[in-house]
C-alpha beads as a LAMMPS data file, in Angstrom:
LAMMPS data file: protein, C-alpha beads

445 atoms
444 bonds

1 atom types
1 bond types

-500.0 500.0 xlo xhi
-500.0 500.0 ylo yhi
-500.0 500.0 zlo zhi

Masses

1 110.0

Atoms # bond

1 1 1 -375.584 426.597 408.778
2 1 1 -378.794 425.279 407.274
3 1 1 -380.074 423.039 410.088
4 1 1 -383.303 422.372 408.235
5 1 1 -381.404 421.047 405.228
6 1 1 -379.204 418.832 407.437
7 1 1 -382.256 417.428 409.187
8 1 1 -383.829 416.687 405.832
9 1 1 -380.680 414.902 404.682
10 1 1 -380.588 412.857 407.901
11 1 1 -384.238 411.926 407.484
12 1 1 -383.663 410.855 403.882
13 1 1 -380.613 408.842 404.934
14 1 1 -382.538 407.115 407.696
15 1 1 -385.339 406.306 405.284
16 1 1 -382.882 404.886 402.764
17 1 1 -381.258 402.745 405.478
18 1 1 -384.662 401.496 406.613
19 1 1 -385.625 400.666 403.043
20 1 1 -382.320 398.861 402.461
21 1 1 -382.841 396.840 405.638
22 1 1 -386.380 396.003 404.587
23 1 1 -385.182 394.963 401.147
24 1 1 -382.445 392.822 402.679
25 1 1 -384.899 391.118 405.001
26 1 1 -387.529 390.510 402.349
27 1 1 -385.238 388.524 400.040
28 1 1 -385.952 384.784 400.056
29 1 1 -383.289 382.071 399.960
30 1 1 -384.319 379.099 397.840
31 1 1 -383.274 375.488 398.273
32 1 1 -384.549 371.963 398.725
33 1 1 -383.606 368.321 398.695
34 1 1 -383.643 365.869 401.593
35 1 1 -387.028 365.125 403.146
36 1 1 -385.632 363.461 406.289
37 1 1 -384.624 366.735 408.047
38 1 1 -387.384 368.848 406.451
39 1 1 -389.593 369.138 409.547
40 1 1 -386.539 370.280 411.485
41 1 1 -385.610 372.784 408.788
42 1 1 -389.032 374.256 407.991
43 1 1 -391.566 372.952 410.523
44 1 1 -394.553 370.637 410.700
45 1 1 -396.023 371.792 407.387
46 1 1 -393.409 369.575 405.769
47 1 1 -395.356 366.378 406.482
48 1 1 -398.047 367.434 404.018
49 1 1 -396.645 370.188 401.761
50 1 1 -394.055 369.614 399.053
51 1 1 -392.769 373.201 399.117
52 1 1 -392.755 374.945 402.480
53 1 1 -392.564 378.747 402.544
54 1 1 -392.046 380.468 404.851
55 1 1 -390.532 378.127 407.425
56 1 1 -392.846 377.204 410.289
57 1 1 -392.499 377.912 413.995
58 1 1 -389.853 376.052 415.945
59 1 1 -387.769 375.135 412.903
60 1 1 -384.122 375.910 412.217
61 1 1 -384.833 378.162 409.246
62 1 1 -387.623 380.019 411.074
63 1 1 -385.275 380.834 413.951
64 1 1 -382.650 381.906 411.392
65 1 1 -385.161 384.173 409.646
66 1 1 -386.232 385.689 412.972
67 1 1 -382.745 387.082 413.470
68 1 1 -382.563 390.734 412.477
69 1 1 -382.012 391.223 408.771
70 1 1 -382.125 387.541 407.779
71 1 1 -384.437 386.574 404.902
72 1 1 -387.189 383.989 404.697
73 1 1 -386.394 380.531 403.317
74 1 1 -388.222 378.325 400.804
75 1 1 -387.608 374.576 400.899
76 1 1 -388.738 372.099 398.203
77 1 1 -388.813 368.430 399.263
78 1 1 -387.333 366.706 396.228
79 1 1 -385.350 364.020 398.029
80 1 1 -381.572 363.985 398.342
81 1 1 -380.736 362.684 394.866
82 1 1 -382.877 365.200 392.995
83 1 1 -381.755 367.973 395.324
84 1 1 -378.108 367.355 394.496
85 1 1 -378.951 367.261 390.784
86 1 1 -380.741 370.608 390.930
87 1 1 -377.840 372.177 392.839
88 1 1 -375.488 370.771 390.179
89 1 1 -377.719 372.162 387.393
90 1 1 -377.947 368.751 385.715
91 1 1 -379.609 368.984 382.304
92 1 1 -383.385 369.126 382.611
93 1 1 -383.310 370.636 386.105
94 1 1 -383.570 374.247 387.231
95 1 1 -384.007 376.181 390.437
96 1 1 -386.836 377.979 388.625
97 1 1 -388.857 374.879 387.677
98 1 1 -391.912 374.337 389.847
99 1 1 -391.583 372.135 392.934
100 1 1 -393.709 369.329 391.466
101 1 1 -392.965 365.933 389.940
102 1 1 -392.472 365.762 386.197
103 1 1 -394.064 363.152 383.914
104 1 1 -391.479 360.613 385.092
105 1 1 -392.369 361.187 388.739
106 1 1 -389.145 363.072 389.504
107 1 1 -388.660 366.537 390.964
108 1 1 -386.494 368.738 388.745
109 1 1 -386.945 372.177 390.302
110 1 1 -387.061 374.118 393.576
111 1 1 -389.916 376.494 392.661
112 1 1 -387.919 379.716 392.964
113 1 1 -390.662 381.743 391.297
114 1 1 -393.576 380.232 393.213
115 1 1 -396.219 382.553 394.629
116 1 1 -394.691 384.562 397.454
117 1 1 -391.155 383.256 396.876
118 1 1 -390.524 385.533 393.911
119 1 1 -386.900 384.709 393.071
120 1 1 -387.098 384.740 389.273
121 1 1 -383.561 386.201 389.292
122 1 1 -381.879 383.023 390.563
123 1 1 -379.844 380.927 388.140
124 1 1 -378.706 378.460 390.801
125 1 1 -380.134 377.395 394.175
126 1 1 -378.835 379.087 397.291
127 1 1 -378.438 375.706 398.995
128 1 1 -379.521 372.060 399.031
129 1 1 -380.069 369.387 401.659
130 1 1 -378.907 365.768 401.343
131 1 1 -378.707 362.759 403.668
132 1 1 -376.636 360.860 401.118
133 1 1 -373.315 362.708 400.834
134 1 1 -371.831 363.758 397.518
135 1 1 -370.621 360.978 395.236
136 1 1 -367.947 361.380 392.587
137 1 1 -370.756 361.523 390.028
138 1 1 -372.467 364.334 391.976
139 1 1 -369.203 366.271 392.139
140 1 1 -368.485 365.781 388.439
141 1 1 -372.037 366.839 387.592
142 1 1 -371.537 370.044 389.542
143 1 1 -368.196 371.008 388.029
144 1 1 -369.331 370.075 384.525
145 1 1 -372.359 372.359 384.696
146 1 1 -370.744 375.356 386.358
147 1 1 -368.112 377.860 385.349
148 1 1 -364.574 376.484 385.518
149 1 1 -363.269 376.701 389.081
150 1 1 -366.723 376.756 390.717
151 1 1 -367.128 374.187 393.509
152 1 1 -369.874 372.951 395.835
153 1 1 -369.612 373.070 399.609
154 1 1 -370.875 370.346 401.948
155 1 1 -371.037 370.263 405.737
156 1 1 -372.982 367.952 408.081
157 1 1 -375.922 369.769 409.667
158 1 1 -378.294 367.509 411.641
159 1 1 -378.973 363.883 412.591
160 1 1 -382.253 362.001 412.342
161 1 1 -383.742 358.738 413.611
162 1 1 -385.165 356.443 410.937
163 1 1 -388.252 354.753 412.338
164 1 1 -389.685 351.388 411.341
165 1 1 -393.226 352.565 410.772
166 1 1 -396.169 350.121 410.651
167 1 1 -399.890 349.748 410.036
168 1 1 -400.888 346.357 411.375
169 1 1 -403.480 345.019 413.807
170 1 1 -403.649 341.634 415.504
171 1 1 -406.473 339.128 415.212
172 1 1 -408.093 340.678 418.309
173 1 1 -407.742 344.176 416.840
174 1 1 -404.760 345.462 418.804
175 1 1 -402.494 347.853 416.927
176 1 1 -398.808 347.034 416.643
177 1 1 -396.693 349.856 418.056
178 1 1 -393.625 350.553 420.169
179 1 1 -395.304 349.202 423.308
180 1 1 -395.768 345.698 421.918
181 1 1 -393.360 345.352 418.974
182 1 1 -389.592 345.144 419.262
183 1 1 -387.759 343.971 416.158
184 1 1 -384.211 342.702 416.301
185 1 1 -381.765 343.586 413.541
186 1 1 -381.958 340.042 412.205
187 1 1 -385.757 340.252 411.945
188 1 1 -385.573 343.514 409.983
189 1 1 -383.007 341.875 407.716
190 1 1 -385.522 339.099 406.986
191 1 1 -388.352 341.531 406.244
192 1 1 -386.520 343.967 403.969
193 1 1 -384.687 341.241 402.068
194 1 1 -388.016 339.578 401.292
195 1 1 -387.186 336.394 403.218
196 1 1 -390.036 336.909 405.701
197 1 1 -393.217 337.723 403.805
198 1 1 -395.929 337.154 406.436
199 1 1 -396.420 338.947 409.748
200 1 1 -396.921 335.549 411.389
201 1 1 -393.592 334.104 410.177
202 1 1 -392.193 331.963 412.996
203 1 1 -388.931 333.922 412.861
204 1 1 -390.791 337.185 413.638
205 1 1 -393.176 336.165 416.426
206 1 1 -390.644 336.877 419.195
207 1 1 -390.892 340.563 418.238
208 1 1 -394.523 340.779 419.397
209 1 1 -395.925 340.958 422.917
210 1 1 -399.526 339.820 422.441
211 1 1 -402.386 339.014 424.764
212 1 1 -403.120 335.374 425.478
213 1 1 -404.837 333.767 422.523
214 1 1 -404.108 336.665 420.172
215 1 1 -402.304 336.026 416.878
216 1 1 -400.969 337.949 413.933
217 1 1 -400.807 336.999 410.272
218 1 1 -401.129 338.359 406.749
219 1 1 -398.783 339.453 403.955
220 1 1 -396.168 342.099 404.712
221 1 1 -396.510 345.043 402.343
222 1 1 -393.225 346.955 402.343
223 1 1 -393.373 350.697 401.635
224 1 1 -390.088 352.134 400.364
225 1 1 -388.594 355.264 398.837
226 1 1 -388.865 355.334 395.040
227 1 1 -386.679 358.436 394.622
228 1 1 -382.966 358.955 395.157
229 1 1 -383.123 359.014 398.925
230 1 1 -380.690 359.777 401.706
231 1 1 -383.088 358.008 404.059
232 1 1 -382.647 354.852 401.971
233 1 1 -378.872 355.395 401.938
234 1 1 -378.784 355.694 405.728
235 1 1 -381.190 352.801 406.361
236 1 1 -379.080 350.588 404.126
237 1 1 -375.911 351.874 405.780
238 1 1 -377.295 350.197 408.907
239 1 1 -378.639 347.082 407.178
240 1 1 -375.451 346.359 405.226
241 1 1 -373.508 346.617 408.495
242 1 1 -375.667 344.424 410.740
243 1 1 -377.194 341.855 408.368
244 1 1 -375.262 338.632 407.929
245 1 1 -375.344 338.343 404.167
246 1 1 -372.927 336.638 401.833
247 1 1 -370.722 337.992 399.033
248 1 1 -373.435 336.897 396.622
249 1 1 -376.446 338.150 398.620
250 1 1 -376.314 341.220 400.820
251 1 1 -377.763 344.703 401.127
252 1 1 -375.932 347.472 399.277
253 1 1 -375.697 350.972 400.712
254 1 1 -377.255 353.023 397.952
255 1 1 -379.725 355.901 397.713
256 1 1 -381.859 353.836 395.285
257 1 1 -383.868 351.194 397.152
258 1 1 -384.161 348.873 394.152
259 1 1 -380.363 348.831 393.843
260 1 1 -379.940 348.386 397.596
261 1 1 -381.986 345.145 397.675
262 1 1 -381.273 343.881 394.141
263 1 1 -379.003 341.009 395.218
264 1 1 -381.898 339.598 397.245
265 1 1 -384.754 340.763 395.036
266 1 1 -383.980 341.440 391.373
267 1 1 -387.731 342.017 391.037
268 1 1 -389.672 343.475 393.958
269 1 1 -392.781 341.661 395.237
270 1 1 -396.029 342.944 393.759
271 1 1 -397.289 344.230 397.124
272 1 1 -394.189 346.366 397.770
273 1 1 -394.861 349.998 396.885
274 1 1 -392.509 352.920 396.303
275 1 1 -393.255 356.563 397.140
276 1 1 -391.232 359.734 396.687
277 1 1 -390.229 361.428 399.939
278 1 1 -390.634 360.628 403.631
279 1 1 -394.058 362.330 403.796
280 1 1 -395.392 360.165 400.957
281 1 1 -393.991 356.959 402.485
282 1 1 -395.643 357.630 405.831
283 1 1 -398.902 358.549 404.082
284 1 1 -398.726 355.256 402.142
285 1 1 -398.182 353.307 405.356
286 1 1 -401.110 355.075 406.996
287 1 1 -403.328 354.205 404.027
288 1 1 -402.211 350.565 403.626
289 1 1 -403.194 347.936 406.184
290 1 1 -400.488 345.333 406.762
291 1 1 -397.686 347.630 405.667
292 1 1 -394.251 348.427 407.073
293 1 1 -391.594 350.867 405.943
294 1 1 -388.753 353.144 406.972
295 1 1 -389.107 356.892 407.422
296 1 1 -387.794 359.781 409.485
297 1 1 -389.252 359.610 412.991
298 1 1 -390.460 363.227 412.760
299 1 1 -392.678 362.303 409.793
300 1 1 -394.059 359.226 411.539
301 1 1 -394.880 361.318 414.583
302 1 1 -396.419 364.175 412.589
303 1 1 -398.867 361.822 410.836
304 1 1 -399.580 359.675 413.892
305 1 1 -398.040 356.549 412.349
306 1 1 -397.225 353.700 414.732
307 1 1 -393.675 352.387 414.831
308 1 1 -391.618 349.610 416.403
309 1 1 -388.737 349.523 418.793
310 1 1 -385.494 348.183 417.339
311 1 1 -383.168 346.184 419.589
312 1 1 -385.180 347.472 422.552
313 1 1 -384.630 351.108 421.595
314 1 1 -387.375 353.594 420.759
315 1 1 -386.789 356.182 417.984
316 1 1 -388.817 358.745 419.928
317 1 1 -387.653 358.155 423.496
318 1 1 -384.091 356.938 422.845
319 1 1 -382.874 359.434 420.246
320 1 1 -381.900 363.038 420.856
321 1 1 -381.664 364.945 424.100
322 1 1 -378.074 365.974 423.500
323 1 1 -376.319 366.938 420.317
324 1 1 -375.010 363.988 418.311
325 1 1 -371.243 363.968 418.750
326 1 1 -369.144 363.770 415.577
327 1 1 -365.509 363.317 416.501
328 1 1 -362.795 364.913 414.390
329 1 1 -361.482 361.429 413.599
330 1 1 -364.769 360.613 411.869
331 1 1 -364.750 363.740 409.709
332 1 1 -362.997 363.550 406.357
333 1 1 -362.503 366.258 403.763
334 1 1 -362.560 366.170 399.968
335 1 1 -363.768 362.573 399.932
336 1 1 -366.974 361.256 398.393
337 1 1 -369.046 358.075 398.348
338 1 1 -367.601 355.807 395.673
339 1 1 -369.997 352.882 395.519
340 1 1 -370.052 349.998 397.977
341 1 1 -367.840 347.060 398.893
342 1 1 -368.560 344.202 396.481
343 1 1 -368.639 341.592 399.257
344 1 1 -370.431 343.414 402.073
345 1 1 -372.343 346.351 400.571
346 1 1 -370.960 348.889 403.041
347 1 1 -370.154 352.295 401.501
348 1 1 -366.672 353.007 400.153
349 1 1 -365.008 356.423 400.244
350 1 1 -362.577 357.849 397.708
351 1 1 -360.681 361.103 397.277
352 1 1 -362.387 363.636 395.014
353 1 1 -360.902 363.870 391.550
354 1 1 -359.685 366.447 390.742
355 1 1 -359.008 367.274 394.378
356 1 1 -360.070 370.744 395.624
357 1 1 -357.407 372.833 397.332
358 1 1 -359.846 373.912 400.065
359 1 1 -361.465 371.924 402.878
360 1 1 -365.072 372.830 402.145
361 1 1 -366.482 369.371 401.402
362 1 1 -366.790 367.567 404.735
363 1 1 -368.154 364.044 405.167
364 1 1 -368.955 362.037 408.288
365 1 1 -367.693 358.476 407.926
366 1 1 -370.878 356.427 407.382
367 1 1 -369.393 353.560 409.388
368 1 1 -369.269 355.815 412.475
369 1 1 -373.077 355.940 412.742
370 1 1 -374.060 352.714 410.928
371 1 1 -374.628 350.883 414.234
372 1 1 -374.236 353.173 417.276
373 1 1 -373.100 351.541 420.511
374 1 1 -375.959 353.104 422.471
375 1 1 -379.360 354.622 421.854
376 1 1 -381.618 354.059 418.874
377 1 1 -379.571 352.251 416.207
378 1 1 -380.900 353.422 412.799
379 1 1 -379.966 356.993 411.985
380 1 1 -378.903 359.408 409.299
381 1 1 -376.541 362.351 409.164
382 1 1 -377.887 365.064 406.914
383 1 1 -375.879 367.734 405.107
384 1 1 -376.385 371.287 403.883
385 1 1 -374.717 371.969 400.541
386 1 1 -373.984 375.320 398.948
387 1 1 -372.015 377.079 396.224
388 1 1 -368.548 378.404 396.920
389 1 1 -368.928 380.823 394.032
390 1 1 -371.745 382.667 392.286
391 1 1 -373.756 383.680 395.356
392 1 1 -374.029 387.306 394.259
393 1 1 -376.036 389.591 396.531
394 1 1 -377.154 386.549 398.566
395 1 1 -373.608 385.850 399.762
396 1 1 -373.925 387.149 403.329
397 1 1 -377.390 385.664 403.822
398 1 1 -376.330 382.270 402.474
399 1 1 -373.238 382.184 404.674
400 1 1 -375.473 382.780 407.684
401 1 1 -378.001 380.128 406.623
402 1 1 -375.452 377.375 405.978
403 1 1 -373.804 378.234 409.291
404 1 1 -377.110 378.173 411.210
405 1 1 -376.609 374.627 412.616
406 1 1 -373.387 375.913 414.231
407 1 1 -374.664 379.318 415.343
408 1 1 -375.035 379.153 419.133
409 1 1 -377.593 381.968 419.126
410 1 1 -379.823 379.867 416.849
411 1 1 -379.136 376.398 418.262
412 1 1 -379.478 377.663 421.829
413 1 1 -382.747 379.472 421.186
414 1 1 -385.775 378.386 423.208
415 1 1 -387.770 378.889 420.003
416 1 1 -385.973 375.974 418.326
417 1 1 -388.404 373.201 419.286
418 1 1 -388.134 370.818 416.310
419 1 1 -384.929 369.235 417.648
420 1 1 -384.260 367.254 420.807
421 1 1 -385.840 364.437 422.802
422 1 1 -389.061 363.161 421.277
423 1 1 -388.622 364.867 417.900
424 1 1 -386.547 362.278 416.032
425 1 1 -384.087 365.025 415.052
426 1 1 -380.902 366.252 416.667
427 1 1 -378.258 368.889 416.077
428 1 1 -374.583 367.975 415.833
429 1 1 -371.600 368.592 418.073
430 1 1 -368.331 368.698 416.129
431 1 1 -366.431 370.527 418.854
432 1 1 -364.346 373.279 417.293
433 1 1 -363.743 371.328 414.083
434 1 1 -366.597 373.016 412.203
435 1 1 -367.734 376.525 413.100
436 1 1 -369.712 379.314 411.472
437 1 1 -366.366 380.857 410.563
438 1 1 -365.295 377.626 408.843
439 1 1 -368.427 377.545 406.710
440 1 1 -368.456 381.273 406.004
441 1 1 -364.892 381.093 404.757
442 1 1 -365.887 378.512 402.142
443 1 1 -368.311 380.835 400.374
444 1 1 -366.055 383.292 398.596
445 1 1 -368.269 385.246 396.191

Bonds

1 1 1 2
2 1 2 3
3 1 3 4
4 1 4 5
5 1 5 6
6 1 6 7
7 1 7 8
8 1 8 9
9 1 9 10
10 1 10 11
11 1 11 12
12 1 12 13
13 1 13 14
14 1 14 15
15 1 15 16
16 1 16 17
17 1 17 18
18 1 18 19
19 1 19 20
20 1 20 21
21 1 21 22
22 1 22 23
23 1 23 24
24 1 24 25
25 1 25 26
26 1 26 27
27 1 27 28
28 1 28 29
29 1 29 30
30 1 30 31
31 1 31 32
32 1 32 33
33 1 33 34
34 1 34 35
35 1 35 36
36 1 36 37
37 1 37 38
38 1 38 39
39 1 39 40
40 1 40 41
41 1 41 42
42 1 42 43
43 1 43 44
44 1 44 45
45 1 45 46
46 1 46 47
47 1 47 48
48 1 48 49
49 1 49 50
50 1 50 51
51 1 51 52
52 1 52 53
53 1 53 54
54 1 54 55
55 1 55 56
56 1 56 57
57 1 57 58
58 1 58 59
59 1 59 60
60 1 60 61
61 1 61 62
62 1 62 63
63 1 63 64
64 1 64 65
65 1 65 66
66 1 66 67
67 1 67 68
68 1 68 69
69 1 69 70
70 1 70 71
71 1 71 72
72 1 72 73
73 1 73 74
74 1 74 75
75 1 75 76
76 1 76 77
77 1 77 78
78 1 78 79
79 1 79 80
80 1 80 81
81 1 81 82
82 1 82 83
83 1 83 84
84 1 84 85
85 1 85 86
86 1 86 87
87 1 87 88
88 1 88 89
89 1 89 90
90 1 90 91
91 1 91 92
92 1 92 93
93 1 93 94
94 1 94 95
95 1 95 96
96 1 96 97
97 1 97 98
98 1 98 99
99 1 99 100
100 1 100 101
101 1 101 102
102 1 102 103
103 1 103 104
104 1 104 105
105 1 105 106
106 1 106 107
107 1 107 108
108 1 108 109
109 1 109 110
110 1 110 111
111 1 111 112
112 1 112 113
113 1 113 114
114 1 114 115
115 1 115 116
116 1 116 117
117 1 117 118
118 1 118 119
119 1 119 120
120 1 120 121
121 1 121 122
122 1 122 123
123 1 123 124
124 1 124 125
125 1 125 126
126 1 126 127
127 1 127 128
128 1 128 129
129 1 129 130
130 1 130 131
131 1 131 132
132 1 132 133
133 1 133 134
134 1 134 135
135 1 135 136
136 1 136 137
137 1 137 138
138 1 138 139
139 1 139 140
140 1 140 141
141 1 141 142
142 1 142 143
143 1 143 144
144 1 144 145
145 1 145 146
146 1 146 147
147 1 147 148
148 1 148 149
149 1 149 150
150 1 150 151
151 1 151 152
152 1 152 153
153 1 153 154
154 1 154 155
155 1 155 156
156 1 156 157
157 1 157 158
158 1 158 159
159 1 159 160
160 1 160 161
161 1 161 162
162 1 162 163
163 1 163 164
164 1 164 165
165 1 165 166
166 1 166 167
167 1 167 168
168 1 168 169
169 1 169 170
170 1 170 171
171 1 171 172
172 1 172 173
173 1 173 174
174 1 174 175
175 1 175 176
176 1 176 177
177 1 177 178
178 1 178 179
179 1 179 180
180 1 180 181
181 1 181 182
182 1 182 183
183 1 183 184
184 1 184 185
185 1 185 186
186 1 186 187
187 1 187 188
188 1 188 189
189 1 189 190
190 1 190 191
191 1 191 192
192 1 192 193
193 1 193 194
194 1 194 195
195 1 195 196
196 1 196 197
197 1 197 198
198 1 198 199
199 1 199 200
200 1 200 201
201 1 201 202
202 1 202 203
203 1 203 204
204 1 204 205
205 1 205 206
206 1 206 207
207 1 207 208
208 1 208 209
209 1 209 210
210 1 210 211
211 1 211 212
212 1 212 213
213 1 213 214
214 1 214 215
215 1 215 216
216 1 216 217
217 1 217 218
218 1 218 219
219 1 219 220
220 1 220 221
221 1 221 222
222 1 222 223
223 1 223 224
224 1 224 225
225 1 225 226
226 1 226 227
227 1 227 228
228 1 228 229
229 1 229 230
230 1 230 231
231 1 231 232
232 1 232 233
233 1 233 234
234 1 234 235
235 1 235 236
236 1 236 237
237 1 237 238
238 1 238 239
239 1 239 240
240 1 240 241
241 1 241 242
242 1 242 243
243 1 243 244
244 1 244 245
245 1 245 246
246 1 246 247
247 1 247 248
248 1 248 249
249 1 249 250
250 1 250 251
251 1 251 252
252 1 252 253
253 1 253 254
254 1 254 255
255 1 255 256
256 1 256 257
257 1 257 258
258 1 258 259
259 1 259 260
260 1 260 261
261 1 261 262
262 1 262 263
263 1 263 264
264 1 264 265
265 1 265 266
266 1 266 267
267 1 267 268
268 1 268 269
269 1 269 270
270 1 270 271
271 1 271 272
272 1 272 273
273 1 273 274
274 1 274 275
275 1 275 276
276 1 276 277
277 1 277 278
278 1 278 279
279 1 279 280
280 1 280 281
281 1 281 282
282 1 282 283
283 1 283 284
284 1 284 285
285 1 285 286
286 1 286 287
287 1 287 288
288 1 288 289
289 1 289 290
290 1 290 291
291 1 291 292
292 1 292 293
293 1 293 294
294 1 294 295
295 1 295 296
296 1 296 297
297 1 297 298
298 1 298 299
299 1 299 300
300 1 300 301
301 1 301 302
302 1 302 303
303 1 303 304
304 1 304 305
305 1 305 306
306 1 306 307
307 1 307 308
308 1 308 309
309 1 309 310
310 1 310 311
311 1 311 312
312 1 312 313
313 1 313 314
314 1 314 315
315 1 315 316
316 1 316 317
317 1 317 318
318 1 318 319
319 1 319 320
320 1 320 321
321 1 321 322
322 1 322 323
323 1 323 324
324 1 324 325
325 1 325 326
326 1 326 327
327 1 327 328
328 1 328 329
329 1 329 330
330 1 330 331
331 1 331 332
332 1 332 333
333 1 333 334
334 1 334 335
335 1 335 336
336 1 336 337
337 1 337 338
338 1 338 339
339 1 339 340
340 1 340 341
341 1 341 342
342 1 342 343
343 1 343 344
344 1 344 345
345 1 345 346
346 1 346 347
347 1 347 348
348 1 348 349
349 1 349 350
350 1 350 351
351 1 351 352
352 1 352 353
353 1 353 354
354 1 354 355
355 1 355 356
356 1 356 357
357 1 357 358
358 1 358 359
359 1 359 360
360 1 360 361
361 1 361 362
362 1 362 363
363 1 363 364
364 1 364 365
365 1 365 366
366 1 366 367
367 1 367 368
368 1 368 369
369 1 369 370
370 1 370 371
371 1 371 372
372 1 372 373
373 1 373 374
374 1 374 375
375 1 375 376
376 1 376 377
377 1 377 378
378 1 378 379
379 1 379 380
380 1 380 381
381 1 381 382
382 1 382 383
383 1 383 384
384 1 384 385
385 1 385 386
386 1 386 387
387 1 387 388
388 1 388 389
389 1 389 390
390 1 390 391
391 1 391 392
392 1 392 393
393 1 393 394
394 1 394 395
395 1 395 396
396 1 396 397
397 1 397 398
398 1 398 399
399 1 399 400
400 1 400 401
401 1 401 402
402 1 402 403
403 1 403 404
404 1 404 405
405 1 405 406
406 1 406 407
407 1 407 408
408 1 408 409
409 1 409 410
410 1 410 411
411 1 411 412
412 1 412 413
413 1 413 414
414 1 414 415
415 1 415 416
416 1 416 417
417 1 417 418
418 1 418 419
419 1 419 420
420 1 420 421
421 1 421 422
422 1 422 423
423 1 423 424
424 1 424 425
425 1 425 426
426 1 426 427
427 1 427 428
428 1 428 429
429 1 429 430
430 1 430 431
431 1 431 432
432 1 432 433
433 1 433 434
434 1 434 435
435 1 435 436
436 1 436 437
437 1 437 438
438 1 438 439
439 1 439 440
440 1 440 441
441 1 441 442
442 1 442 443
443 1 443 444
444 1 444 445
């Protein structure tokens, strides 16, 4: 027996296995979309960088990548609407196109071939994030631009608090923040419908706790999302539920802010400014005295933006701590957002047409979190979307990534610090309704 030859063969085999493992681990998964959960997904670099790669410490994707054999992840912050379009391969978009705005101010790519990412082989994204669930148009876009029989997958992943961020000082120079400003729902309705245009409006003064002799005044400059935004969808999901409008004038739950407020304001005031993405909105608030806007709490915190309480609840102190419970009765399958009620503006659901035979498109009823009975009241549920087919050699890695929010090893890790009390982000608890096995079974090739 040639022991030397056998040892050589074993050494070569071990080397090949090591190289295969290294190759497996070095592959990058490419996605993007929603900006609301981005800090939770890829870390604090997301408040300033459009494309984050690799994911930063404490984030969901960093903990995923730290598991043996899992690849790094690149995330491009396009906003929910553009993210869904890129996943659907809508004309003019591509996973390969750089993660920058085009001439129209819209993101149309995830930057798969950016420096260090190096995925020039991809013809479709590995995944996308969205806070506004799939609509019938999104679904039709996907099936129209993919091979016959190819379908998207969609499962809820995380929850986020939407803060009312501000940049305003009183006459005596005190900064408005969560220690001295507590807006009621009705006061926010007045501000974002354009009915209250001055900080000193008599209908708003009860929100402020000011020192004796101090006053507040000046025009309110609203900062809003100019892109297709799940944060806008979720904010308006709350506003359309709690604001006492009329059939002729009410908020409309929509991912486009201009459409959401159009019944009140066919033309926006000249001092209202739109920005693309939660990071840009918070940066605009920070740069604009007298401004107010809505943004994910994690972004407000990361940039040091002040924010208000709402109904006595603080988005930092009164959100998170335990996983947000999604009951099985509030989970529906193979349904999509189909516009809004004509009289109230609340979102309407409809069965997908044509209906899939699988249960791989899951949606949390927006009404179930539009106005929670306890805790901070303005929140979003964010989703991770994938491709049931066409995953190629990334299949196993993508299954593991999309299942990460339900992987107890990841969610229970002490390294996962971007979720929980004080972060503005929370993981979900769906009981045994959705598991890693559920999600893995939806990605078939």
